[in-house]
PATIFI-989300 format. One record per residue: x, y, z of N, C-alpha, C in turn; residue number from 1. Coordinates in nm, 3 decimals. Atoms other than C-alpha are relative to their C-alpha. Example, Ala and Ser with C-alpha at 12.3 -4.5 7.8 and 13.67 -1.06 7.14 Angstrom:
BEGIN
+---------+---------+---------+---------+---------+---------+---------+---------+---------+-----+
!      nu !      nv !      nw !     cau !     cav !     caw !      cu !      cv !      cw !   k !
+---------+---------+---------+---------+---------+---------+---------+---------+---------+-----+
!   0.089 !  -0.119 !   0.000 !   1.230 !  -0.450 !   0.780 !   0.090 !   0.120 !   0.000 !   1 !
!  -0.082 !  -0.119 !  -0.006 !   1.367 !  -0.106 !   0.714 !  -0.077 !   0.109 !   0.073 !   2 !
+---------+---------+---------+---------+---------+---------+---------+---------+---------+-----+
This chain:
BEGIN
+---------+---------+---------+---------+---------+---------+---------+---------+---------+-----+
!      nu !      nv !      nw !     cau !     cav !     caw !      cu !      cv !      cw !   k !
+---------+---------+---------+---------+---------+---------+---------+---------+---------+-----+
!   0.132 !  -0.005 !   0.087 !  -1.374 !  -0.125 !   0.530 !  -0.026 !  -0.148 !  -0.035 !   1 !
!   0.061 !   0.154 !   0.031 !  -1.567 !  -0.487 !   0.479 !   0.084 !  -0.009 !  -0.145 !   2 !
!  -0.057 !   0.035 !   0.154 !  -1.422 !  -0.644 !   0.156 !  -0.105 !   0.023 !  -0.097 !   3 !
!   0.112 !  -0.032 !   0.115 !  -1.779 !  -0.622 !  -0.010 !  -0.018 !   0.124 !  -0.006 !   4 !
!   0.015 !  -0.118 !   0.025 !  -1.762 !  -0.265 !   0.043 !   0.113 !   0.062 !  -0.108 !   5 !
!  -0.092 !  -0.034 !   0.069 !  -1.429 !  -0.233 !  -0.110 !  -0.034 !  -0.042 !  -0.156 !   6 !
!   0.018 !   0.035 !   0.157 !  -1.533 !  -0.446 !  -0.424 !  -0.106 !   0.066 !  -0.048 !   7 !
!   0.111 !  -0.060 !   0.049 !  -1.855 !  -0.264 !  -0.463 !   0.021 !   0.165 !  -0.020 !   8 !
!  -0.010 !  -0.145 !   0.021 !  -1.729 !   0.089 !  -0.432 !   0.166 !   0.047 !  -0.029 !   9 !
!  -0.133 !  -0.037 !   0.014 !  -1.355 !   0.096 !  -0.455 !   0.071 !  -0.045 !  -0.103 !  10 !
!  -0.087 !   0.070 !   0.099 !  -1.217 !  -0.160 !  -0.684 !  -0.062 !   0.015 !  -0.133 !  11 !
!   0.058 !  -0.035 !   0.106 !  -1.485 !  -0.085 !  -0.956 !   0.077 !   0.137 !  -0.045 !  12 !
!  -0.002 !  -0.124 !   0.040 !  -1.352 !   0.260 !  -0.984 !   0.155 !  -0.005 !  -0.106 !  13 !
!  -0.133 !   0.018 !   0.067 !  -0.994 !   0.123 !  -1.119 !  -0.036 !  -0.087 !  -0.140 !  14 !
!   0.010 !   0.100 !   0.111 !  -1.152 !  -0.086 !  -1.377 !  -0.070 !   0.112 !  -0.133 !  15 !
!   0.029 !  -0.113 !   0.133 !  -1.177 !   0.100 !  -1.744 !  -0.143 !  -0.002 !  -0.021 !  16 !
!   0.167 !   0.007 !   0.042 !  -1.529 !  -0.031 !  -1.811 !  -0.077 !   0.069 !   0.099 !  17 !
!   0.071 !  -0.093 !  -0.122 !  -1.646 !   0.143 !  -1.482 !   0.036 !   0.140 !  -0.026 !  18 !
!  -0.062 !  -0.151 !   0.005 !  -1.478 !   0.478 !  -1.581 !  -0.112 !   0.078 !  -0.121 !  19 !
!   0.080 !  -0.070 !   0.083 !  -1.728 !   0.562 !  -1.858 !  -0.150 !  -0.038 !   0.040 !  20 !
!   0.127 !   0.040 !  -0.001 !  -2.113 !   0.579 !  -1.797 !  -0.051 !  -0.070 !  -0.091 !  21 !
!   0.053 !   0.083 !   0.075 !  -2.301 !   0.326 !  -1.953 !  -0.097 !   0.065 !  -0.078 !  22 !
!   0.085 !  -0.083 !   0.056 !  -2.568 !   0.584 !  -2.060 !   0.038 !   0.147 !   0.026 !  23 !
!  -0.004 !  -0.165 !  -0.031 !  -2.597 !   0.975 !  -2.092 !  -0.132 !   0.017 !   0.060 !  24 !
!   0.146 !  -0.034 !  -0.048 !  -2.955 !   0.925 !  -1.954 !   0.031 !   0.077 !   0.129 !  25 !
!  -0.013 !  -0.119 !  -0.092 !  -3.022 !   1.208 !  -1.718 !  -0.008 !  -0.047 !   0.128 !  26 !
!   0.001 !   0.078 !  -0.129 !  -3.145 !   0.983 !  -1.438 !   0.093 !  -0.060 !   0.043 !  27 !
!  -0.095 !   0.080 !  -0.020 !  -2.860 !   0.767 !  -1.481 !   0.122 !   0.062 !   0.066 !  28 !
!  -0.094 !  -0.076 !  -0.039 !  -2.622 !   1.059 !  -1.432 !  -0.013 !   0.044 !   0.160 !  29 !
!   0.040 !  -0.064 !  -0.137 !  -2.793 !   1.194 !  -1.119 !   0.025 !  -0.146 !   0.115 !  30 !
!  -0.034 !   0.137 !  -0.085 !  -2.773 !   0.799 !  -0.974 !   0.166 !  -0.031 !  -0.003 !  31 !
!  -0.130 !   0.028 !  -0.018 !  -2.431 !   0.772 !  -1.046 !   0.087 !   0.090 !   0.115 !  32 !
!  -0.053 !  -0.102 !  -0.088 !  -2.344 !   1.081 !  -0.885 !  -0.039 !  -0.036 !   0.158 !  33 !
!   0.038 !   0.031 !  -0.112 !  -2.544 !   0.989 !  -0.575 !   0.066 !  -0.120 !   0.060 !  34 !
!  -0.088 !   0.116 !  -0.033 !  -2.378 !   0.642 !  -0.581 !   0.149 !   0.039 !   0.051 !  35 !
!  -0.125 !  -0.040 !  -0.035 !  -2.035 !   0.809 !  -0.595 !   0.022 !   0.078 !   0.134 !  36 !
!  -0.004 !  -0.083 !  -0.117 !  -2.130 !   1.034 !  -0.314 !  -0.001 !  -0.095 !   0.134 !  37 !
!   0.004 !   0.085 !  -0.131 !  -2.216 !   0.743 !  -0.066 !   0.117 !  -0.080 !  -0.002 !  38 !
!  -0.143 !   0.054 !  -0.025 !  -1.877 !   0.583 !  -0.156 !   0.095 !   0.084 !   0.056 !  39 !
!  -0.090 !  -0.103 !  -0.051 !  -1.706 !   0.896 !  -0.085 !  -0.019 !   0.021 !   0.143 !  40 !
!   0.049 !  -0.013 !  -0.154 !  -1.892 !   0.941 !   0.246 !   0.054 !  -0.132 !   0.098 !  41 !
!  -0.072 !   0.116 !  -0.069 !  -1.780 !   0.571 !   0.354 !   0.154 !   0.022 !   0.032 !  42 !
!  -0.139 !  -0.043 !  -0.039 !  -1.407 !   0.668 !   0.276 !   0.031 !   0.128 !   0.072 !  43 !
!  -0.021 !  -0.090 !  -0.088 !  -1.447 !   0.989 !   0.431 !  -0.004 !  -0.059 !   0.166 !  44 !
!  -0.006 !   0.044 !  -0.128 !  -1.558 !   0.821 !   0.763 !   0.116 !  -0.096 !   0.030 !  45 !
!  -0.094 !   0.085 !  -0.004 !  -1.304 !   0.549 !   0.708 !   0.132 !   0.058 !   0.039 !  46 !
!  -0.117 !  -0.077 !  -0.004 !  -1.047 !   0.796 !   0.676 !   0.013 !   0.087 !   0.148 !  47 !
!   0.017 !  -0.056 !  -0.124 !  -1.169 !   0.975 !   1.009 !   0.049 !  -0.085 !   0.100 !  48 !
!  -0.025 !   0.092 !  -0.107 !  -1.172 !   0.675 !   1.192 !   0.155 !  -0.062 !   0.005 !  49 !
!  -0.143 !   0.038 !   0.014 !  -0.795 !   0.567 !   1.062 !   0.079 !   0.094 !   0.052 !  50 !
!  -0.086 !  -0.126 !  -0.006 !  -0.650 !   0.932 !   1.131 !  -0.026 !   0.036 !   0.154 !  51 !
!   0.032 !  -0.076 !  -0.087 !  -0.832 !   1.021 !   1.453 !   0.049 !  -0.120 !   0.130 !  52 !
!  -0.044 !   0.078 !  -0.105 !  -0.696 !   0.890 !   1.789 !  -0.105 !  -0.012 !   0.114 !  53 !
!   0.103 !   0.002 !  -0.120 !  -1.025 !   0.912 !   1.988 !  -0.127 !  -0.047 !  -0.071 !  54 !
!   0.108 !   0.077 !   0.085 !  -1.314 !   0.678 !   1.879 !  -0.119 !   0.088 !   0.037 !  55 !
!   0.108 !  -0.078 !  -0.057 !  -1.571 !   0.915 !   2.071 !   0.011 !   0.108 !  -0.111 !  56 !
!   0.006 !  -0.091 !   0.088 !  -1.457 !   1.208 !   1.847 !  -0.072 !  -0.061 !  -0.152 !  57 !
!   0.039 !   0.044 !   0.118 !  -1.505 !   0.960 !   1.539 !  -0.135 !  -0.034 !  -0.004 !  58 !
!   0.136 !   0.038 !   0.002 !  -1.853 !   0.862 !   1.634 !  -0.087 !   0.116 !  -0.023 !  59 !
!   0.084 !  -0.132 !   0.007 !  -1.969 !   1.216 !   1.687 !   0.018 !   0.061 !  -0.146 !  60 !
!  -0.034 !  -0.075 !   0.129 !  -1.794 !   1.350 !   1.366 !  -0.071 !  -0.067 !  -0.121 !  61 !
!   0.054 !   0.053 !   0.092 !  -1.940 !   1.096 !   1.154 !  -0.167 !   0.011 !  -0.021 !  62 !
!   0.134 !  -0.021 !  -0.003 !  -2.293 !   1.202 !   1.240 !  -0.014 !   0.150 !  -0.076 !  63 !
!   0.006 !  -0.110 !   0.055 !  -2.211 !   1.549 !   1.088 !  -0.015 !   0.018 !  -0.151 !  64 !
!   0.015 !  -0.016 !   0.168 !  -2.277 !   1.694 !   0.752 !   0.124 !  -0.027 !  -0.057 !  65 !
!  -0.128 !   0.010 !   0.071 !  -2.030 !   1.589 !   0.487 !   0.099 !   0.104 !   0.008 !  66 !
!  -0.090 !  -0.103 !  -0.003 !  -1.902 !   1.924 !   0.463 !   0.069 !   0.025 !   0.093 !  67 !
!  -0.081 !   0.003 !  -0.131 !  -1.817 !   1.933 !   0.821 !   0.096 !  -0.100 !   0.036 !  68 !
!  -0.111 !   0.116 !  -0.009 !  -1.652 !   1.596 !   0.804 !   0.112 !   0.052 !  -0.084 !  69 !
!  -0.092 !   0.004 !   0.094 !  -1.462 !   1.701 !   0.529 !   0.115 !   0.128 !   0.048 !  70 !
!  -0.092 !  -0.131 !  -0.070 !  -1.322 !   2.010 !   0.725 !   0.094 !  -0.061 !   0.115 !  71 !
!  -0.070 !   0.083 !  -0.113 !  -1.209 !   1.771 !   1.018 !   0.101 !  -0.084 !  -0.103 !  72 !
!  -0.080 !   0.101 !   0.070 !  -1.066 !   1.517 !   0.770 !   0.124 !   0.112 !  -0.060 !  73 !
!  -0.100 !  -0.092 !   0.043 !  -0.861 !   1.838 !   0.606 !   0.118 !   0.001 !   0.094 !  74 !
!  -0.112 !  -0.021 !  -0.109 !  -0.692 !   1.905 !   0.945 !   0.072 !  -0.155 !   0.051 !  75 !
!  -0.059 !   0.116 !  -0.029 !  -0.641 !   1.540 !   1.019 !   0.111 !  -0.030 !  -0.107 !  76 !
!  -0.093 !   0.034 !   0.129 !  -0.460 !   1.492 !   0.665 !   0.093 !   0.073 !   0.016 !  77 !
!  -0.137 !  -0.097 !  -0.013 !  -0.228 !   1.778 !   0.713 !   0.064 !  -0.027 !   0.106 !  78 !
!  -0.080 !   0.045 !  -0.084 !  -0.130 !   1.681 !   1.062 !   0.057 !  -0.120 !   0.025 !  79 !
!  -0.049 !   0.129 !  -0.033 !  -0.088 !   1.320 !   1.059 !  -0.008 !  -0.091 !  -0.136 !  80 !
!  -0.005 !   0.099 !   0.127 !  -0.108 !   1.159 !   0.697 !   0.135 !   0.005 !  -0.063 !  81 !
!  -0.148 !  -0.033 !   0.085 !   0.255 !   1.308 !   0.579 !  -0.033 !   0.009 !  -0.147 !  82 !
!   0.024 !  -0.019 !   0.149 !   0.081 !   1.412 !   0.231 !   0.059 !   0.125 !  -0.020 !  83 !
!   0.006 !  -0.125 !   0.019 !   0.172 !   1.703 !   0.042 !  -0.120 !   0.069 !   0.007 !  84 !
!   0.159 !  -0.096 !  -0.039 !  -0.053 !   1.993 !   0.153 !  -0.056 !   0.014 !  -0.113 !  85 !
!   0.078 !  -0.007 !   0.114 !  -0.142 !   2.049 !  -0.216 !  -0.102 !  -0.105 !  -0.039 !  86 !
!   0.082 !   0.106 !   0.033 !  -0.262 !   1.703 !  -0.254 !  -0.123 !  -0.006 !   0.102 !  87 !
!   0.114 !  -0.009 !  -0.086 !  -0.456 !   1.712 !   0.074 !  -0.117 !   0.108 !  -0.013 !  88 !
!   0.101 !  -0.092 !   0.002 !  -0.616 !   2.037 !  -0.018 !  -0.091 !  -0.013 !  -0.128 !  89 !
!   0.052 !   0.056 !   0.078 !  -0.694 !   1.909 !  -0.355 !  -0.099 !  -0.082 !   0.014 !  90 !
!   0.112 !   0.108 !  -0.005 !  -0.874 !   1.608 !  -0.245 !  -0.117 !   0.068 !   0.061 !  91 !
!   0.102 !  -0.064 !  -0.082 !  -1.057 !   1.828 !   0.022 !  -0.089 !   0.083 !  -0.055 !  92 !
!   0.106 !  -0.120 !   0.091 !  -1.180 !   2.108 !  -0.214 !  -0.063 !  -0.102 !  -0.090 !  93 !
!   0.072 !   0.072 !   0.084 !  -1.287 !   1.829 !  -0.448 !  -0.135 !  -0.058 !   0.083 !  94 !
!   0.117 !   0.083 !  -0.091 !  -1.495 !   1.647 !  -0.165 !  -0.108 !   0.136 !   0.039 !  95 !
!   0.120 !  -0.125 !  -0.035 !  -1.643 !   2.009 !  -0.071 !  -0.079 !   0.024 !  -0.097 !  96 !
!   0.092 !  -0.038 !   0.130 !  -1.754 !   2.086 !  -0.406 !  -0.093 !  -0.088 !  -0.036 !  97 !
!   0.059 !   0.100 !   0.007 !  -1.882 !   1.747 !  -0.456 !  -0.127 !  -0.011 !   0.098 !  98 !
!   0.081 !  -0.017 !  -0.103 !  -2.062 !   1.762 !  -0.124 !  -0.122 !   0.117 !  -0.019 !  99 !
!   0.104 !  -0.105 !   0.029 !  -2.244 !   2.095 !  -0.217 !  -0.075 !  -0.043 !  -0.120 ! 100 !
!   0.050 !   0.027 !   0.135 !  -2.318 !   1.997 !  -0.583 !  -0.098 !  -0.136 !   0.045 ! 101 !
!   0.089 !   0.095 !  -0.021 !  -2.482 !   1.671 !  -0.444 !  -0.136 !   0.028 !   0.065 ! 102 !
!   0.134 !  -0.051 !  -0.055 !  -2.708 !   1.851 !  -0.207 !  -0.085 !   0.059 !  -0.096 ! 103 !
!   0.066 !  -0.079 !   0.067 !  -2.829 !   2.076 !  -0.487 !  -0.075 !  -0.084 !  -0.071 ! 104 !
!   0.066 !   0.075 !   0.093 !  -2.904 !   1.771 !  -0.709 !  -0.116 !  -0.070 !   0.083 ! 105 !
!   0.102 !   0.092 !  -0.059 !  -3.079 !   1.566 !  -0.443 !  -0.119 !   0.078 !   0.045 ! 106 !
!   0.111 !  -0.060 !  -0.044 !  -3.303 !   1.856 !  -0.313 !  -0.063 !   0.100 !  -0.076 ! 107 !
!   0.101 !  -0.096 !   0.069 !  -3.437 !   2.017 !  -0.596 !  -0.055 !  -0.085 !  -0.129 ! 108 !
!   0.066 !   0.066 !   0.100 !  -3.650 !   1.941 !  -0.879 !   0.064 !  -0.012 !  -0.143 ! 109 !
!  -0.070 !  -0.018 !   0.137 !  -3.587 !   1.818 !  -1.246 !  -0.106 !   0.063 !  -0.098 ! 110 !
!   0.109 !  -0.068 !   0.077 !  -3.761 !   2.031 !  -1.490 !   0.036 !  -0.052 !  -0.177 ! 111 !
!  -0.041 !   0.032 !   0.151 !  -3.774 !   1.949 !  -1.903 !  -0.127 !   0.065 !  -0.077 ! 112 !
!   0.096 !  -0.029 !   0.092 !  -3.947 !   2.110 !  -2.173 !  -0.019 !  -0.074 !  -0.134 ! 113 !
!   0.005 !   0.106 !   0.088 !  -3.871 !   1.833 !  -2.413 !   0.098 !  -0.098 !   0.018 ! 114 !
!  -0.100 !   0.117 !  -0.061 !  -3.747 !   1.515 !  -2.286 !   0.110 !  -0.051 !  -0.125 ! 115 !
!  -0.046 !   0.071 !   0.125 !  -3.658 !   1.371 !  -2.647 !   0.152 !   0.098 !  -0.060 ! 116 !
!  -0.146 !  -0.067 !   0.046 !  -3.393 !   1.674 !  -2.715 !   0.086 !   0.027 !   0.117 ! 117 !
!  -0.124 !   0.001 !  -0.120 !  -3.211 !   1.642 !  -2.382 !  -0.005 !   0.133 !   0.066 ! 118 !
!   0.035 !  -0.148 !  -0.069 !  -3.346 !   1.992 !  -2.227 !  -0.022 !  -0.017 !   0.132 ! 119 !
!   0.018 !   0.013 !  -0.149 !  -3.382 !   1.829 !  -1.880 !   0.106 !   0.073 !   0.072 ! 120 !
!  -0.112 !  -0.049 !  -0.110 !  -3.211 !   2.019 !  -1.602 !  -0.044 !  -0.004 !   0.126 ! 121 !
!   0.027 !  -0.024 !  -0.136 !  -3.198 !   2.036 !  -1.238 !  -0.020 !   0.138 !   0.020 ! 122 !
!   0.036 !  -0.153 !  -0.017 !  -3.356 !   2.372 !  -1.128 !  -0.007 !   0.023 !   0.139 ! 123 !
!  -0.007 !  -0.052 !  -0.150 !  -3.247 !   2.537 !  -0.807 !  -0.084 !   0.107 !   0.055 ! 124 !
!   0.103 !  -0.110 !  -0.035 !  -3.540 !   2.695 !  -0.661 !   0.027 !   0.069 !   0.152 ! 125 !
!   0.004 !  -0.073 !  -0.120 !  -3.522 !   2.940 !  -0.376 !  -0.146 !   0.071 !   0.031 ! 126 !
!   0.124 !  -0.049 !  -0.045 !  -3.826 !   3.070 !  -0.173 !   0.057 !   0.125 !   0.053 ! 127 !
!  -0.011 !  -0.092 !  -0.082 !  -3.839 !   3.418 !  -0.053 !  -0.145 !   0.069 !   0.005 ! 128 !
!   0.117 !  -0.076 !  -0.009 !  -4.095 !   3.672 !   0.051 !  -0.071 !   0.018 !  -0.095 ! 129 !
!   0.083 !  -0.029 !   0.110 !  -4.188 !   3.748 !  -0.281 !  -0.021 !  -0.121 !  -0.096 ! 130 !
!   0.043 !   0.134 !   0.083 !  -4.228 !   3.381 !  -0.398 !   0.100 !  -0.070 !  -0.048 ! 131 !
!  -0.109 !   0.078 !   0.070 !  -4.025 !   3.108 !  -0.571 !   0.060 !   0.047 !  -0.101 ! 132 !
!  -0.090 !  -0.044 !   0.124 !  -3.757 !   3.190 !  -0.803 !   0.118 !  -0.089 !  -0.048 ! 133 !
!  -0.126 !   0.079 !   0.027 !  -3.512 !   3.008 !  -0.999 !   0.119 !   0.066 !   0.003 ! 134 !
!  -0.129 !  -0.057 !  -0.018 !  -3.153 !   3.087 !  -0.921 !   0.098 !  -0.070 !  -0.074 ! 135 !
!  -0.137 !   0.061 !   0.081 !  -2.946 !   2.830 !  -1.122 !  -0.063 !  -0.131 !  -0.059 ! 136 !
!   0.036 !   0.117 !   0.046 !  -2.992 !   2.537 !  -1.337 !   0.128 !  -0.083 !  -0.012 ! 137 !
!  -0.113 !   0.097 !   0.031 !  -2.769 !   2.241 !  -1.354 !  -0.039 !  -0.109 !  -0.135 ! 138 !
!   0.018 !   0.067 !   0.113 !  -2.738 !   2.089 !  -1.699 !   0.060 !  -0.147 !  -0.025 ! 139 !
!  -0.069 !   0.125 !   0.025 !  -2.663 !   1.746 !  -1.836 !   0.155 !  -0.009 !  -0.023 ! 140 !
!  -0.152 !  -0.019 !   0.034 !  -2.301 !   1.866 !  -1.946 !   0.048 !   0.013 !   0.162 ! 141 !
!  -0.057 !  -0.031 !  -0.124 !  -2.253 !   1.973 !  -1.566 !  -0.012 !  -0.135 !   0.090 ! 142 !
!   0.034 !   0.117 !  -0.070 !  -2.391 !   1.646 !  -1.437 !   0.134 !  -0.097 !  -0.046 ! 143 !
!  -0.119 !   0.093 !   0.016 !  -2.131 !   1.457 !  -1.654 !   0.109 !   0.029 !   0.067 ! 144 !
!  -0.140 !  -0.032 !  -0.039 !  -1.859 !   1.660 !  -1.543 !   0.002 !  -0.024 !   0.178 ! 145 !
!  -0.010 !   0.048 !  -0.112 !  -1.960 !   1.587 !  -1.180 !   0.013 !  -0.136 !   0.021 ! 146 !
!  -0.038 !   0.161 !  -0.031 !  -1.960 !   1.208 !  -1.245 !   0.136 !  -0.011 !  -0.030 ! 147 !
!  -0.149 !   0.006 !   0.006 !  -1.609 !   1.262 !  -1.362 !   0.051 !   0.029 !   0.117 ! 148 !
!  -0.078 !  -0.048 !  -0.119 !  -1.498 !   1.461 !  -1.085 !  -0.024 !  -0.088 !   0.118 ! 149 !
!   0.017 !   0.077 !  -0.117 !  -1.663 !   1.236 !  -0.823 !   0.095 !  -0.140 !  -0.010 ! 150 !
!  -0.071 !   0.109 !   0.026 !  -1.492 !   0.916 !  -0.998 !   0.146 !   0.025 !   0.039 ! 151 !
!  -0.139 !  -0.038 !  -0.019 !  -1.146 !   1.087 !  -1.000 !   0.027 !   0.021 !   0.134 ! 152 !
!  -0.009 !  -0.015 !  -0.133 !  -1.198 !   1.202 !  -0.652 !   0.013 !  -0.124 !   0.105 ! 153 !
!   0.009 !   0.142 !  -0.032 !  -1.281 !   0.840 !  -0.541 !   0.136 !  -0.059 !  -0.032 ! 154 !
!  -0.129 !   0.070 !   0.038 !  -0.962 !   0.726 !  -0.714 !   0.129 !   0.054 !   0.060 ! 155 !
!  -0.082 !  -0.090 !  -0.071 !  -0.752 !   1.004 !  -0.571 !   0.010 !  -0.037 !   0.177 ! 156 !
!  -0.005 !   0.020 !  -0.147 !  -0.883 !   0.928 !  -0.222 !   0.055 !  -0.130 !   0.054 ! 157 !
!  -0.075 !   0.138 !  -0.023 !  -0.808 !   0.566 !  -0.225 !   0.148 !  -0.011 !  -0.008 ! 158 !
!  -0.139 !   0.016 !   0.037 !  -0.469 !   0.623 !  -0.373 !   0.088 !   0.072 !   0.122 ! 159 !
!  -0.045 !  -0.088 !  -0.128 !  -0.385 !   0.903 !  -0.095 !  -0.011 !  -0.062 !   0.131 ! 160 !
!   0.062 !   0.039 !  -0.140 !  -0.579 !   0.748 !   0.205 !  -0.006 !  -0.158 !  -0.016 ! 161 !
!   0.059 !   0.152 !   0.004 !  -0.561 !   0.377 !   0.150 !  -0.057 !  -0.076 !   0.133 ! 162 !
!   0.055 !   0.056 !  -0.150 !  -0.633 !   0.335 !   0.533 !  -0.130 !   0.026 !   0.012 ! 163 !
!   0.156 !  -0.052 !  -0.029 !  -0.980 !   0.493 !   0.475 !  -0.095 !  -0.158 !  -0.080 ! 164 !
!   0.077 !   0.131 !   0.036 !  -1.057 !   0.119 !   0.313 !   0.010 !  -0.077 !   0.101 ! 165 !
!  -0.044 !   0.105 !  -0.079 !  -0.945 !  -0.070 !   0.589 !  -0.102 !   0.018 !   0.155 ! 166 !
!   0.058 !   0.014 !  -0.147 !  -1.222 !  -0.019 !   0.870 !  -0.070 !  -0.124 !   0.047 ! 167 !
+---------+---------+---------+---------+---------+---------+---------+---------+---------+-----+
């Protein structure tokens, strides 16, 4: 990976000042999650390139949705990285969870009844023949948890697969 990418996405993750969000603002939490997901996608693509023996496969795999890339990454890590299976599964399970939650956050509306009281939430809306219905809500606390999970996953990824940063 180019040095500026490492400096921008990976190195700050080990800095204690970067470990705590500057604000608990709802939109900042969302932005932090999206930023972390971009870095995780870069690392995933870097790991696929580092572990695969076929450049054509890597080119095609990096076009797939993140969840599909994580499934391929899991297979490659188990087969070629020499890591404990529990660490591979822990990393890939976290990546899958983050990818799913990122899509829920990025593709659903934010609603609020009283912005000053902190009641903002992301509302997962599903449409059916009977009309739209709210299926689930994502709260500020859930966003905080996802920020922490995504930060920890970035750190774990770099520790377990340092070659992912060497594109």
